[in-house]
N, C-alpha and C positions, 0 to 999 in steps of 0.2 A: 216372621219366621222365614218367608221367602227371601227377604232382604238379607237375613243372616246366612242363608244357604248360598245366595249369589256371591256374598263377600268371601265365604269359605271357598267356593269354587274358583274365584279370582286369585286368591292366595295360593291355592293348590296349583293352578296353572302357571303362576309365576315361579313357583318352586321347581316345577317340571321343566320350564323353559330356561331357567338360569344357567344350567350347565351348557345348553346349546348356545346361548348368547355369549358365554365366556369362551367357548370353543371358537365361535365366529370371530370374536375380538382378537383371540390369539392368532387365528389364521390371517386376519388383516394386518396384524402387527408384524408377522413373519413373512409377509408377501414378498415375492421376488421382484427385483427391478426388471422392467421390461425393456428389451433392446431390439433394434432393427438392424440387420446386417445387409449393407448395400452390396451390389455386385462387385466382385474383385476386378480391379483395373491394373493394367500394366502401363507404366510410364512410357511415353512415346520413344524417347531415346533408347530405352532398353529393348523395345520391340524392334526398332530400326537396326540396332546392333545385332540382335539375334538373327534377323533376316539376312544381314550382310555376312554373318558367319555361318549361314545355312543351318541355323539352330532354332528356327521359328517353330517347327513341329514339336521339338522338345519343350520349348517355352510354353506353348499352348497346352500341352499335356500336363506340365507342371502346374500351370494356372488352374486348370480344371480340377486337378487333384487337391490343390491347396484350398480352393473355395469349399469343396465338400468336406474336407478334413477340418477346416476351421469351424464350420457349423457344428460338426460332431464334437470337437474339442470343447467349444463353449458350452454346449449342452451337457457334456459330461461333468463340468465343474459343479453343476447343480446350484449355481449362484444366480443365474439370469433366467428370465422367461423370454424365449425367442419368439418373435413375430414372424408369421409366414410371409414370404416375399414372392411376388409374381411380377417379374420384370425381364429385361433382356438377359441372355446367357452371359456367363462370366468371360468366355473366350470370344472376342470380337475380331473382325478383320483388322489387319495392321493399321489401315488408315483411320479406323474408328476407335482404336485402343487409346486408353489414357484420357477418357473424358474428364475434363476439369471444369470447375466453375458451375455451369448450369446443371450438369449431371449431379454434382454434389448437392446442390440446392434441392433438386428433385428428390434425392434420396432422403434428405432431412425432412422435407415436406411429407414424404410418404410415411416416414417413421412417426412424425407428429400426428398425422391423420390416423394412423393405426393405433395410436395411444402409447407409443414407445417413449420412454424417458431419454434413452440414448440411441444415437445412430452410429454404427461402426462402419467406417469406410476403409477397407483393406486395399493396400497398394503394393505392387512389386516394383521396387526401385533399383534393383540390381540383379543381374543374372549372367553367369558365365558357364560354358560347357566346353571344355577343351580336352582333346584326346591326342596322345602321342602313340603312334603305332610303329612297332619295329617288326620288320619282316625277315624271315629266314628262308630264302628261296631254295637252299639246298635240301631242306626237309619239307618245304611247302607249308610252313607254319608261321604264325605271327602272334604278337602279344600287344595288348592295349593297356595304357595307363591313363585313366580318365579322371579329371578334376572338375567338380561342380561347385559353384558358389551361388548362393541365393540371399537376397536382402529384401525384407518386407517390413512394412509399417502399417499400423492401424490408427487412423485419425478418429478420434471420438468426439462427437458433437452432442452437446446438451440441447435437445430439441425444444426445451422450454425457453431457452434464451437464444438459440441459434449460434452459440459460440463454440469454437473448437477448443477442447481442453489443451492446456499448454504442454502437458507431458504425453506425447504420443508413443505408445510401445513400438520399439523398433528392434528387430533381430537380424543378425547376419550369421549364416551357417555355411559350412564347407563339408563336402563329402568326396570320397575317393572310390574308384572302382578299378580293379585290376583283373584282366582276363588274359590267360596264358594258354599257349599250345592250341590256338584256334587255326582253322584252315585259312589260308590267304584268300581274301575276297569274301569271306563269310564272317568277318569280325565286325561287331557292332555293340555299342553300349546298351545295357539292359534298361527296360522301363521300370524295373523293380527299384532301382536306386532313386529314380525321380519320385516315385510314390513315397518311399521312405523319407526322402528329404522334405516333401510336402507335409507328411505326417508330423515330423519333428518340428518343423516351423510352426504348424498350426497349434501344437501343444504348447510351445514356448510363448507364442503370441497370446494365447488364451490365459496362460498363467500371468503374464505381464498385465493384461487388461484387468483381470480379477484383483491383482495386487493394487492397481491404480484406483479402481472404482469401489471395490468391496474388499478392503484389506482384512486379513485374519483378525479375529477378536478373541479375547480371553473369555472362556465360558465359566471356569471355576478356578479357585486358588485354594489348595489344601496344604497347609504348612508351607513348604517351599517348592511345591509341585504345581505347575500351571498346565491347564488343559485349554487348547484353543481349537477353533473350528476349521482348520485346514490340515491336510495331510499330504501323502505322497502324490495325489492327483494335482496338487497345487505346486509341486516341485520341491517340497521340503524333504530332507533326508535326515536319518538318525545321525546325531553328532553335530548338526548345524547349530550355529550360534545365532540367536534372534534378539532383536531389541524390542522392548515393550514400551509403548507410549500411552500417556493419557491425553485425551483430546479436549481442546477448549475452543469454542466458537467465539471469534472476535469480530465485531462490526467495524468496518471502515467508515468513519463519519463523513469522509469526503465523497465517497461513491455510494454509500449505503450497502455495499457488498459485504456479505458475511464470510469472513476468512476462517480457515481452520488452522489452529496452532497446536502442534504436537510437541509435548514435553516428555523427554525420556525419563522413565521411572525405574528401569532395571534391565538386565539381560538374563537370558536363560539358554541352556543347552538342551536340545531335543534328546530325550532318553528312550522314548518309545513312540512309534509312529504307525498309524493306520491309514487307510485309503482317504478318509475325509476328516480325520482329526489327529492331533499330536499331543504328546505330553512332554513337558520340558521342566528341568530342574533349574531354579533360580541360581544364577552365578553372581556372586558379589552382593552389593547392597540392594536392598529393596526399598525404594522411595515411595511406595504406594501402588503396588501392582494389585489391581482389583478387577472384578468382572466388568467387561465392556472396554477395557484397554485394547488398543490395536497392536498387532504383532507384525514386525517386518524383518525380513532376512538380512543378516549382517555378514556372515562368513560361513563358507562351506565346511563340511566335516573334513574333506581332504586337505583344505588349506590349514585348518587347525592342527591336523595330524602332522603336516609338514613342518609347521612352526614349532611343534613340541619336540621334534627330533633334535638330539644334541649334535652340534657341529663337530667335525673332527678336530682333534687336538694336534695343531701343527707343530708342537714342540716334540712330539714323539716321532721316532724313525718310521719311515714308510716301508713296511715289509712287502707290500704289494706293488712295487714300482713297475712302471711301464716296461713291457718286455718280459715280465715274469711268466714262465710257462706253467707255474703251479707245481713244479717238482722241487724236491729238496736237493741240496748239493750232494752229489754222489749217487743220486738215484736214476740218472739218465743213462743212455747207452754208453756214454763216455764218462765213467766215474772219475772223481778227482784223484789225482796222483800226488801223494805227499812226498816231499823231498826230505 
């Protein structure tokens, strides 16, 4: 009797625990990839040029903003688990900027020790901050036309192998700032444009990193409507054209390395978009679009709209010729005089 009761208790316990075990298994399966973000570095020639052009303070402010914005942008993607980093600050003295080689190895070792799968090493490899000032002494005023350029790259290292991934996300951005009617001697570029430039750069770099390591995937296919797990936060826009691929792992017999072969199976146009997911209607042939296929951006909505516009018919007369004032004959102050 006692044996029967013990068996019944064991079965009941298993029934109670099975949902918890299934939940734990689901959590493990959907676990985020862990990443380690190294301190942002500025390449030495960039720092030297900024110092020569008396723009080192702007470069350091931009570097500081970009590092914090990059961490926030990567965290906002909800794709990676970020490891906490305790090391040197991002903005270093000019002589110590652009640590290469040994510093990179330390960053990778730190990431591996912390249990991170990937180490991200952001770099600023281009920076310009030029201002043209026009003064009007007669009225004591001046205007400023400021042009900024920023180029940044993120090297991604697989900490398990120590190898740098061949495709490093790289972004180049430009911004302008115009200030008018300021007092002579009190004209200076704002810090706001530096922070805005850093924020835009961080967002684009994080989108490129996500597309590289964790591309969008199809979640469901209903009739000819596809739902995938990336939305506006990943840079997708309603009307964008995307390519859908099935993935095949192929082993290289010479090196033993497992390579990823992507085979296109169709295209789709995004018809509805949310923050973290999108819905797209299949365009053209469907060669096997199923759950688990990856999704990559092909063409923007703006480009598609421009291509769909009908070109002007050059055989028709041009009624809006250059110099046309928009008035009809005879409606001006000097009406036509008929002979």
